[in-house]
C-alpha positions in Angstrom: 10.9 -24.4 27.6 10.9 -27.9 29.0 12.5 -30.3 26.5 10.8 -33.7 26.1 12.1 -36.9 24.7 9.5 -37.5 22.0 9.0 -36.3 18.5 6.6 -33.4 18.3 4.0 -34.2 15.7 2.7 -31.4 13.4 -1.0 -32.4 13.1 -3.4 -29.9 14.5 -4.8 -30.7 17.9 -8.3 -31.5 16.7 -8.6 -29.7 13.4 -12.0 -29.8 11.7 -12.4 -29.6 8.0 -11.9 -26.2 6.3 -15.0 -24.2 5.6 -15.5 -22.1 2.5 -16.6 -18.6 3.2 -18.9 -17.8 0.3 -21.1 -20.8 -0.2 -23.5 -20.6 2.8 -23.7 -19.0 6.2 -21.1 -20.5 8.6 -21.9 -21.4 12.2 -18.9 -20.8 14.4 -19.6 -22.1 17.9 -17.4 -21.3 20.9 -17.5 -24.2 23.4 -15.4 -26.2 25.8 -13.2 -28.8 24.2 -10.8 -31.5 25.2 -7.9 -32.0 22.9 -4.5 -33.8 22.5 -2.1 -30.9 22.8 0.6 -33.2 24.2 1.7 -36.3 22.1 -0.5 -39.4 22.0 -0.3 -41.4 25.2 -0.2 -38.3 27.4 -3.4 -36.8 28.9 -5.7 -34.6 26.8 -6.0 -31.0 27.8 -9.4 -29.3 28.7 -9.5 -26.0 26.6 -11.8 -23.8 24.7 -12.4 -24.0 21.0 -14.6 -23.4 18.0 -16.8 -26.1 16.5 -15.4 -28.8 18.8 -11.7 -28.1 18.0 -8.7 -26.0 18.8 -7.6 -24.4 16.6 -10.9 -23.7 15.1 -11.8 -24.6 11.5 -9.9 -23.0 8.6 -12.2 -20.4 7.0 -11.5 -19.9 3.3 -12.8 -17.6 0.6 -11.6 -16.0 -2.6 -10.6 -12.4 -2.6 -13.8 -10.2 -2.9 -16.1 -12.9 -1.6 -18.3 -12.4 1.5 -17.9 -14.2 4.8 -21.3 -14.7 6.4 -20.8 -16.1 9.9 -23.2 -16.8 12.8 -21.2 -16.8 16.0 -22.8 -18.9 18.8 -21.5 -18.7 22.3 -21.8 -21.9 24.3 -19.2 -20.8 27.0 -20.0 -19.9 30.6 -18.6 -16.5 29.9 -18.9 -13.7 27.4 -17.0 -13.7 24.1 -16.7 -12.1 20.7 -14.6 -12.8 17.5 -12.1 -10.4 16.0 -11.0 -11.0 12.4 -7.3 -10.1 12.7 -5.7 -8.2 9.9 -8.9 -7.8 7.7 -9.6 -4.3 6.6 -13.4 -4.6 7.1 -16.3 -2.4 8.3 -15.9 -1.2 11.9 -19.1 -2.8 13.1 -17.7 -6.2 12.2 -14.4 -5.8 14.0 -15.4 -7.9 17.1 -14.2 -5.7 19.9 -16.7 -5.6 22.9 -17.2 -2.2 24.3 -16.0 -0.5 21.1 -17.7 -2.1 18.1 -20.3 -4.4 19.7 -21.6 -5.7 22.9 -20.1 -8.8 24.4 -21.9 -12.0 23.4 -23.2 -13.7 26.6 -23.8 -17.3 27.3 -26.1 -18.9 24.7 -26.1 -15.6 22.8 -25.2 -15.1 19.1 -23.9 -12.4 16.8 -23.9 -12.2 13.0 -20.7 -11.2 11.3 -20.9 -10.4 7.6 -18.0 -8.8 5.7 -16.3 -8.8 2.3 -12.7 -10.1 2.1 -10.9 -7.2 0.4 -7.4 -8.5 0.6 -5.9 -11.9 -0.4 -3.6 -13.3 2.2 -3.1 -15.1 5.5 -5.3 -13.9 8.4 -6.8 -15.4 11.5 -9.6 -15.0 14.0 -9.6 -15.0 17.7 -11.6 -14.0 20.8 -11.3 -10.3 21.8 -13.0 -10.6 25.2 -10.5 -11.4 27.9 -8.3 -12.4 25.0 -5.2 -12.9 27.3 -7.1 -15.9 28.8 -9.5 -17.0 26.0 -6.8 -17.1 23.3 -4.5 -18.9 25.7 -7.2 -21.5 26.2 -7.6 -22.0 22.4 -10.2 -19.6 21.0 -8.6 -19.0 17.6 -8.4 -20.3 14.1 -7.0 -19.4 10.6 -8.7 -17.4 8.0 -7.4 -17.6 4.5 -8.3 -15.4 1.5 -7.1 -16.9 -1.7 -5.9 -14.9 -4.7 -8.0 -15.0 -7.9 -5.0 -16.8 -9.4 -3.0 -18.4 -6.6 0.7 -19.2 -7.2 1.2 -22.7 -8.5 2.3 -25.0 -5.6 1.9 -28.7 -4.7 0.7 -28.0 -1.2 -0.8 -24.9 0.6 -0.3 -25.5 4.3 -1.3 -23.4 7.4 1.3 -23.5 10.2 0.1 -22.1 13.5 2.8 -21.7 16.2 1.7 -21.7 19.8 2.9 -22.3 23.3 1.1 -23.4 26.4 1.9 -23.4 30.1 1.1 -26.9 31.1 0.9 -28.8 34.4 2.5 -32.3 34.8 -1.1 -33.7 34.5 -1.6 -32.2 31.0 -3.9 -29.3 32.1 -3.4 -25.6 31.4 -1.8 -24.0 34.4 -3.9 -21.4 36.2 -3.0 -17.8 36.6 -3.8 -16.1 33.3 -3.4 -12.5 34.6 -0.7 -12.6 37.3 1.0 -9.3 37.9 4.4 -10.9 37.6 3.7 -12.2 34.1 2.0 -9.0 32.9 4.9 -6.9 34.2 7.5 -8.9 32.3 7.2 -10.8 29.0 3.6 -12.1 29.6 2.4 -15.6 30.0 5.1 -17.8 28.4 4.5 -21.5 28.0 6.7 -24.5 28.8 5.6 -26.5 25.7 5.3 -25.4 22.1 4.2 -26.9 18.8 3.7 -26.0 15.2 0.2 -27.1 14.2 0.0 -27.9 10.5 -3.2 -28.1 8.5 -3.7 -30.2 6.5 -1.5 -32.8 8.0 -0.1 -34.3 4.9 3.0 -36.1 3.5 5.0 -34.1 1.0 7.6 -35.2 -1.6 11.2 -34.4 -2.3 11.0 -31.7 -4.9 7.5 -30.4 -4.0 6.9 -26.7 -3.9 5.0 -25.6 -0.7 3.3 -22.5 0.4 3.6 -22.3 4.2 1.3 -19.8 5.9 2.9 -19.2 9.3 0.8 -17.6 12.1 2.1 -16.8 15.6 -1.1 -17.5 17.6 0.7 -17.4 21.0 -0.6 -14.8 23.5 2.9 -13.4 24.4 5.9 -15.3 23.0 8.0 -13.9 20.2 9.0 -16.8 17.9 12.2 -16.7 15.9 11.9 -19.7 13.5 14.1 -21.5 11.1 13.7 -24.5 8.9 15.7 -27.5 7.7 15.0 -29.4 4.6 13.7 -26.6 2.4 14.9 -23.6 0.3 12.7 -20.7 -0.4 11.7 -17.1 0.2 9.3 -15.0 2.2 6.6 -13.6 -0.2 4.1 -11.9 2.2 4.0 -10.5 5.7 0.8 -10.0 7.7 -1.2 -11.0 4.7 0.3 -8.4 2.4 2.5 -9.4 -0.5 6.1 -8.1 -0.6 7.2 -6.1 -3.5 10.1 -8.5 -3.8 10.5 -11.9 -2.1 12.9 -11.8 0.9 15.5 -14.2 2.2 14.0 -16.8 4.6 16.8 -16.5 7.2 16.2 -14.3 10.3 12.5 -14.8 10.3 10.9 -13.5 13.6 7.2 -13.6 14.4 5.8 -11.6 17.2 2.4 -12.6 18.5 -0.3 -12.1 15.8 2.2 -11.7 13.0 2.1 -13.9 9.9 4.5 -14.8 7.1 3.8 -16.6 3.8 6.8 -18.5 2.5 7.1 -20.4 -0.8 9.7 -23.1 -0.6 11.0 -26.2 -2.4 11.5 -29.4 -0.4 15.2 -30.5 -0.5 15.1 -33.2 2.2 14.3 -36.8 1.5 12.9 -37.5 5.0 11.3 -34.4 6.7 10.9 -30.7 6.8 11.8 -29.5 10.3 10.6 -26.3 12.1 12.9 -25.0 14.9 12.7 -22.4 17.5 16.2 -21.3 18.6 16.8 -21.0 22.4 19.8 -20.2 24.5 20.2 -23.9 25.4 19.5 -25.7 22.1 17.2 -25.6 19.1 13.6 -26.5 20.1 11.9 -28.7 17.6 8.4 -27.3 17.0 7.4 -29.9 14.4 8.1 -31.9 11.3 6.4 -32.4 8.0 7.0 -35.9 6.7 8.7 -36.4 3.3 8.2 -39.5 1.2 8.9 -40.1 -2.5 10.1 -37.7 -5.1 8.3 -35.2 -7.4 9.9 -36.0 -10.8 7.6 -33.6 -12.8 8.3 -30.2 -11.2 10.9 -28.1 -13.0 13.1 -25.6 -11.2 11.6 -22.1 -11.2 12.0 -18.8 -9.5 9.9 -18.0 -6.4 7.0 -15.9 -7.7 5.9 -12.4 -6.5 2.3 -12.5 -5.2 -0.2 -10.1 -6.8 -0.5 -6.9 -4.7 -3.5 -5.9 -2.7 -4.9 -2.5 -3.1 -3.1 0.2 -1.2 -3.4 4.0 -1.0 -0.1 5.8 -1.4 0.6 8.0 1.7 0.5 11.7 1.3 3.8 12.4 3.0 3.8 16.1 2.3 0.7 16.5 4.4 1.2 13.7 7.0 0.5 14.4 10.6 3.4 13.6 12.9 2.6 11.7 16.1 4.6 9.9 18.8 3.4 6.9 20.8 5.6 6.2 23.8 5.4 2.7 25.5 6.0 3.0 29.3 5.8 0.8 32.4 6.6 -2.8 33.2 9.0 -4.4 35.6 11.9 -2.2 36.8 10.2 0.9 35.5 9.6 4.2 37.3 5.9 3.6 36.7 5.9 0.4 38.7 8.1 1.8 41.4 5.5 4.5 42.0 2.8 1.8 42.4 0.0 0.8 40.1 -3.7 1.5 40.3 -6.1 -1.3 39.3 -3.3 -3.3 37.7 -2.4 -0.6 35.2 1.2 -1.7 34.7 1.7 -0.4 31.1 0.8 2.8 29.4 0.9 4.7 26.1 2.0 8.4 26.5 1.3 8.2 30.3 -2.3 6.8 29.9 -3.1 3.3 30.8 -6.2 1.5 29.3 -8.9 3.0 27.1 -9.9 6.6 27.8 -12.7 8.7 26.5 -10.4 10.6 24.2 -8.7 8.7 21.3 -4.9 8.8 20.7 -5.8 10.9 17.7 -8.8 11.7 15.5 -8.2 11.4 11.7 -10.0 12.7 8.7 -10.9 10.0 6.3 -7.9 9.4 4.1 -5.4 11.3 6.3 -1.8 10.1 6.4 0.0 9.8 9.7 3.7 9.3 10.4 3.8 7.7 13.9 7.0 7.3 15.9 6.8 4.3 18.2 9.1 4.7 21.1 9.7 1.6 23.4 10.8 3.1 26.7 10.6 -0.2 28.5 12.8 -3.3 29.1 10.6 -5.6 27.1 9.6 -6.0 23.4 6.1 -5.1 22.3 4.1 -6.1 19.2 1.9 -3.1 18.3 -1.2 -4.0 16.4 -3.6 -1.5 14.7 -7.2 -2.7 13.9 -8.8 -2.1 10.6 -5.7 -0.9 8.8 -2.3 -1.8 7.6 0.7 0.5 7.8 4.2 0.8 6.3 7.2 0.1 8.4 9.8 2.9 7.7 13.2 1.6 6.8 16.4 3.1 8.3 17.0 5.0 5.0 13.5 6.6 5.3 11.9 4.5 2.6 8.6 2.6 3.1 9.1 -1.0 3.8 6.7 -3.9 4.5 2.9 -3.2 4.7 1.8 -4.8 8.0 -0.8 -4.7 10.8 1.5 -5.6 13.6 5.1 -4.5 14.2 7.7 -5.7 16.7 9.4 -2.9 18.6 12.3 -4.3 20.7 13.2 -3.0 24.2 14.7 0.5 23.9 14.0 0.7 20.2 12.2 3.4 18.2 10.3 2.4 15.0 8.5 4.7 12.6 5.4 3.6 10.8 3.3 5.4 8.1 -0.5 4.8 7.8 -3.3 6.1 5.6 -6.3 6.1 7.9 -9.0 5.5 5.3 -11.4 3.0 7.1 -14.0 5.0 9.1 -14.7 4.0 12.7 -13.2 3.6 16.2 -10.2 1.3 16.0 -8.2 -0.3 18.7 -4.4 0.2 18.9 -2.7 -2.1 21.3 0.2 -4.4 22.2 -0.6 -7.9 21.0 1.4 -9.4 23.8 -2.0 -9.9 25.3 -0.8 -9.9 28.9 0.5 -6.3 28.3 -2.8 -5.3 26.7 -4.6 -6.7 29.7 -2.5 -4.5 32.0 -3.1 -1.2 30.2 -1.1 -1.1 26.9 -4.0 -0.1 24.6 -5.6 3.0 23.2 -7.8 3.8 20.2 -8.0 6.0 17.1 -11.1 7.6 15.5 -11.4 7.9 11.7 -14.1 10.2 10.4 
């Protein structure tokens, strides 16, 4: 990362007002935009966005309400919208070639789905996502609990990086073999985009909804000026709040934290690097909250889950292969297929597995590569298996480090054809994807 001699502000690049999901149909328009990614005084950056901004507008609804969205494509290329982490009907998942046709220039598509789970989610392009997401086609989607926890501010924090030129434009080369065979397209500038951009007080209680919207970068993050706990991961409440230290977000992962402001001047968000901590952003602190009394961090109300039938679970193994310095690359690639699952690169006619509706699977994820991978399953959440064999966090994306093996347990109870892929989008582009069928 290039370090710059200016304060990184936390206001979103060109954030439009939040839009409630249930009141009326929403128009979500994909179009070219020009926004201030770099600080004021530096050039604006030509990008892509929704409704004139990047990130796109905050879409909000209460749990159980319906999102009715009319997607309009004003780009010179096809696109579609995926609702990341939402357990919705397969036809609404937004994956061209699997659940719908790509939406061409001046085309439109109607998305209508109920929000079954309360939590922090997001939406993004799923057509040439390694390029369109890098250019800004994403936004937050928030589903509120019927009785939300009592806080003074509920803030969305989107963490992203960009590969910028000296002139302030996005650098070309969104699918170079070198990037795809290594860690993906990593940026040289990063920010935490906070919405709404507001001043908080010493003593305030905050809910921070963290979303890693970067295409390829894993973000460890830490904070100064607050004390608190992690209360949800990937939109799903934890059984017990966890310590805030050691928080790591792979691309597409989310974390809800509830914290109390201890600083009298700012809350700072840092990304540790080998050279020095990189300041992602600050939330300004002014004044003091004299009314709030000390209280424990609450546990969020759980979303509905089906308990796995471990006695009848099917056992499967998914092996990640390929990348730089691998036997696969040394043999040579065909059509840029750098990465593979179980020896197969890209989507094939046969799924990774076909499940009966409600069937439980115990899947061993084996990372036989030199790079980390964030494995994302559409339409479902799964339990990460702890080292003692117990079921841990309920997530839709899990980080599997280089050389690591991780077990997950999933109840496949949402019918349809669902994508299973690495959410390092450069790796997905170069073959690390498959699919499952649920009857």
